[in-house]
N, C-alpha and C positions, 0 to 999 in steps of 0.2 A: 424697484424691488418687488412690487406686486406682480409684474409680468414674470419675473424670475420664479416667484413662488408658484405661479400658475403653471409654468413649464415643468417645474419639479413635481408638482402634484399630478399633472397630466401624465408625465413619463412614468412615475411610480405606480399610479393606479392602472395605467394601461397594461403594464407588465404583470402586476400581481392579480389582475382580474382575468388573465388568460387561464383557461382550464389547464392548458399544457404546462404552465408554470407549477401549479400545485400537483399535477399528476407526476411530474418529474420529482418534485420535492418529497412527495409522500412515497413514491414508488421505490426510491433508493433505500431508505431505511427498511421499508417493507420487504424488498427483495433480500436485503441482508438478513433480516429476521427470518424469512422463509428458509434461506440457505442454512442458517444456524439451526433452525428447527428440524429441517430434513436431516442435517448431519447428526443431531441428537437422536432422532428416531432410527437412523441407520445404525448408529452405535448400539442402540438398544436391541435392534434386530440382529446385529452382528453378535452381540453377547448371547442371545438365545441360540443362534446358530452354532456358536462355539460350544455351548453346553450340549447341544444335540450331537455335534461331532465327537465330543469327549466320550459320550456313551457309545458311539460307534467304534471308537478306538479300543474298546475293551477286548475286541477280537484280534488285535494286532499282537503278533508273537515276535519276541526278540531272541535271536540266536547269537551267542557270544563265543567266537572261536579265538578271541584275542586274550581272554582272561583279564580284561581291563574293566569290564562293566560290573558294577556292584549289584549283587542279587537283591539286596534290600531296596535299593533305589528303583529297580525295575518293578518290584512288587508294590512299592508305595505309589508308583505311577499308575497302578491298576492294570499293568500288562503282565504277561507270563513269559518265562524263559523257556525256550524250546531246546530240544536235544540237538546238538550240532550234527550228530550222525543221521538225523532225520530231516536235514535241510531240504532235500529234494521233495520229500513228501509234503512238508509245510509249504513249499513253493507251489506245488500242485494244488493245494487247498486254496491258495490265493487265486490261482488261475480259474478255478471252478467256482469262485465266489463264496466258498465256505468260510474264508477268513478275509478280514478287511485289508490286512497288510502284513508284511514280513520285513523285519530289519535284521540284516546279517552283518555283524562286525567280523571281518576276516582275521586270520592269524597275523598277517603282516600290517595290522592297523597302525602300529606305532611308526613304522617306516614309510608306508604308502600314504598314510593319512587319508584313506578313502574307505568308505563302507557302502553297502548296497541297500536300497529300499525298494520293495515291491508292493504295489497297491492295486486293488481291483476297483478302481474308480477313476473318473475323469473330473471329479469335483475339485476345484482349485482349493476350496477351504479345507477339505479333508486332506488333500495332498500336503498343503502347507502345515496343517496340524501334525501330521505324521513326521514330516521333516523336522519341524521345530522340536517335537517331543524327542525324537532320536538324538538330536544335537544336545538337548538338555540332559538326556540320560548319560551321554558320553562325558560332558563337562562335569556334571555333578559327581559321577563316579571317580573321575580323575582328581576332583577337589576334596573328596571324602577324607583323605589323610590330613587335611588342614584342620579338621576338628569340628567345631559347632556349625549348625546351619547358618548362623549369622555371619561367620567368617567365610563360609562357602558363597553365600549371597553377595558378600562384599567382593570376593575374588571374581565372581561372574559379572556383577553389574557395576562395580565401582562405587563411588560415593559422590554425592553432590558437594559443591564447594560454596563458601560464602566469600564474596569479594569485598575487600576493604581497600579504599583508594587513598593515596597520599600525594600531596603536591606541595613543594616548597616547605616540607617539614610539617604540614598540617593535614589532618584527615579531611577528605572531601566526600561529597555524595556520589561521586563517580558518574555512572550513566544516568542516574536520576536527575542530574543537572540538565540533561538533554531533552527531557520530556516536554517541558513547557515551551521552550523556543522551537522544538521540533514540530509542535502542533501548528506553528505558523507556516511551516512548509506545506503541510496538508491543507491548511486554510487557503493558502495562495492558489493551489491547484483547484480547490473547490470554487473559489471566486473566478479563476481563469476559465474554468469549464462552463460555469453557469452565467456569469455576469458580464464579462468583457465583451462577449459576442452580442449582447443586447445593443450596444452602441452601433455596431456594424449593421445589425438588422434594422434598427430603428431609422437610422439615417438613409440607408440604401433603399429601403422600401418606401419611405416617404418621398424620396427623390424620384424613384421609379414610377410611382403612381401619381406624381406631380402634385401631391398635396402640399409640398414644400413651398410652392409659390404663395399659397394662401397664408401659410404660417409666417412667412417672412414679411408679410404686410402688417403683421401684428407685433412681432418682436425683432430685435436686432440679431444678427448671426451669433455674436459673442454671447448674448443673453441666452439664446437657444442652446448653444453647445454647453455652456456652463450649467444651465438648468438640467439638461439631459444627463450630464456627468453626475450631478448631485442626486438626481432621481435614481439613476442606476446604482449609485453608492448606497442609497436607502434600501434599494432592493437587495443589495449585497448584505447589508446589515440584517435585514429580515431573514435572509437565508442562514446567516451565521447563528442568529438567535435560535432559529428552528433546529438546525443541526446540533447546536450545543445542547438544546433541551433533549433531543432524541439521544444524544450521546450520554448525557447524564442519566437518563432513564435506563439505558442499556447497561451502564456501569453499575448502577444500583442493583439491577436484576442479576447481573453476573456475580456481584459480590454476595447476594443472598443465596445464589445457587452454589456458591463456593467453587465456581469453575474458572475463576479469573487467575491466570498464571502468565506473567510477563517474562520474556527472556532477558538474559544478561543481568539478572539480579535487580531488575527494575521494580521499584516499590512506589505505588502512587501516594502512599502516606508520607513518603520522604521527598516529594517533588520540591525542587529548589526554585524559588521565584525571585530571581535576581532582577531588581528594578531596571538597571542599565541595559541588561540583555533583552528584557521584555520591551523596553522603550525602543531599542534599535530594531527589534523584530517588527514592532508595530509600524515604525517608520518605513522599513523596507517593504512591508506588506501594502501600506497605503500608497506610497510613491510608485511601487511597481504596478499596482492595479491601475492607478490613474494614468501612468505612462502608457501602458498597453491599451487602455481605453482611448487615449488620445491617438495612438497609432491606428486603431480600428476606425475611429471617426474620420481620420484622414483618408484611409483607403475607401471608406464608403462615400466620401465627398468627391473623390476624383474619379471613381469608377462610374461608367454609364449605367450599370445595372447591378442588381443584387447578386446575380450569378457571378459576374466578373469580380465584384467586391469580395465574395467568398473565396474565389480563386487566389486573389492577391493576398488575402489575409493568412494563407497557409504558412507564409514565411514566419509570421509571428508565433504561430503554434509550434512550428519546428524549433524556433529560437528558445521557447520556454522549456523544451524538453532536452535540448542539447547538453545542459549540465550533467545529466545522468550518465552520459557517455564518459564523463571525466570525474565521476563521483569519488572514485578511489584516490585519484590525484588531489582533488580538492580537500579531502579529509586528511590524507597522509603527507602531502607535499605542498603546503600552502605557499612556499616561497618560489615555487616553479613559475616562470614567466607566463605560462599559459593560464595558471590559476589567477594571477594578477590581472591578465587581460580579460578573462571571463568575469572577474569581479567588477570591472568598470564598463564592459561592453553593454550597451543598453538592452539588447534582447536577452541576455543571459544574466545580467546583474541581479534582478530580483531573486531568482532561485539560488544563485551562487552565494549571495550575501546572507540569505536566510539559512542555508546549509552551513556555511562557515561560522555564522554567529551561533548556530546550535552547538557545534563542536568546540567553539571558542578558540579558533586558530587565527583570528585577526587581532592585531594590536589596536589599542584605542584610536590611534591616529588614522589607521586604514579604515576602521569601522565607521568613524564619523565622516571621513573623506568620501567613502563609498556612498553613504547616505546623502551627503551634499551633492555628489555627482549625479546620483539617481534623481534627486529632487530637481536638479537643473534640467535633466533630460525630460522629466515629467512636465515641467513648465514649458519646455521647448515643444514637446509633442502636442500639448494643448494649444499653444500659440499657432503651430503649424496646422492643427485641426481646424481652428477658427478661420485661419486664412484660406485653407483649402475649401472649407465649407462656403465661404464668401464667394470664392471664384467658381466653384463647381456645383453649387446648389441648383443652379438653373441650366446647367449643361446636361442635356438629356441624350445627346447623340454621340458624344465622343469623350474619351478619357482626358482629364486635365493633366497636362505635362508637369512633372515635378519642378522643372526649371522656372515655370511661371509663378510658382509660389513665392519666389524670392525676387522676381523682376517686375511683376505687375503691382500696381498700387491697389 
């Protein structure tokens, strides 16, 4: 047991003491924060630019030959109505730069549904502003007969809706039920991106630099592999705590700024925490992580170099992202044979089960069977990893054949 603790401690401290570990950990939320900050500043700059353009638009003239444009709407927009008989003169003023723009609504506007805009600029912001303003002039003028400004705004912009969900005669939380289990899908990819590869790197590099020979004189292969898995698991836990802390801080800041708006009627205050669903998600996450870690260990043990190990490991990275090519089917057609196959297939089962558990389209029998199957594959992957490590740890010149994993003692 003391040797196992030593391996766990060594593996954990070796990883978290690497400057690159903390650089990546800190840089991710930092980069996201910088992006959000730049977006905020660009919005502020955009607002100032829009105000500047609005002042420039005061020289834009509107010519209405269709009799559809309301004079009051034009004046309230800060523009002026031009004499239709002087259209050519007004157009010449735009060419010479005396006027910023000219909007001409033709006589056949109702039938052609087309009008002309002339501007003396190549600035995209100004062009967009003139185009948008012209469109709003037309729409508002046509909606004037509806009555009040509120009704006009309703006709133009529509209205937001409040979603209420029912199932089996009972009101449910709807999409808010997906938030908590959905986070486990994100957590899996965070773990997969940052932690699973540590097993591959640790084993392959120690094997390549031949430090493995000395290690094996101190501990048994099984103790070493299990210790490394547990050490990497602690690293993963450290990462999750760190990102959870950063996410909580970001959430509090967003709420204080009043800028937090989630789609589909999601409300963080109404998040549903179903114990069974969360238990299954936790099981899928842990079993999936350890299963992939076992696969990576096997690859590192049988490959003669770290470079070849990385090449072989690509199949597992591909497998983890395959479910996204079938995401619509997994969500909308859970009884499809392909959905069932992907649910139980080792390389796709972690993500598929997490996604299906999020939307709740697995019956209890399938959900627990999938977890049991994944746990079996996890144990098998670790057993194969230990055996591969025992056979390949001292093989520095050639790749260990997979057939020997089951034939040699």
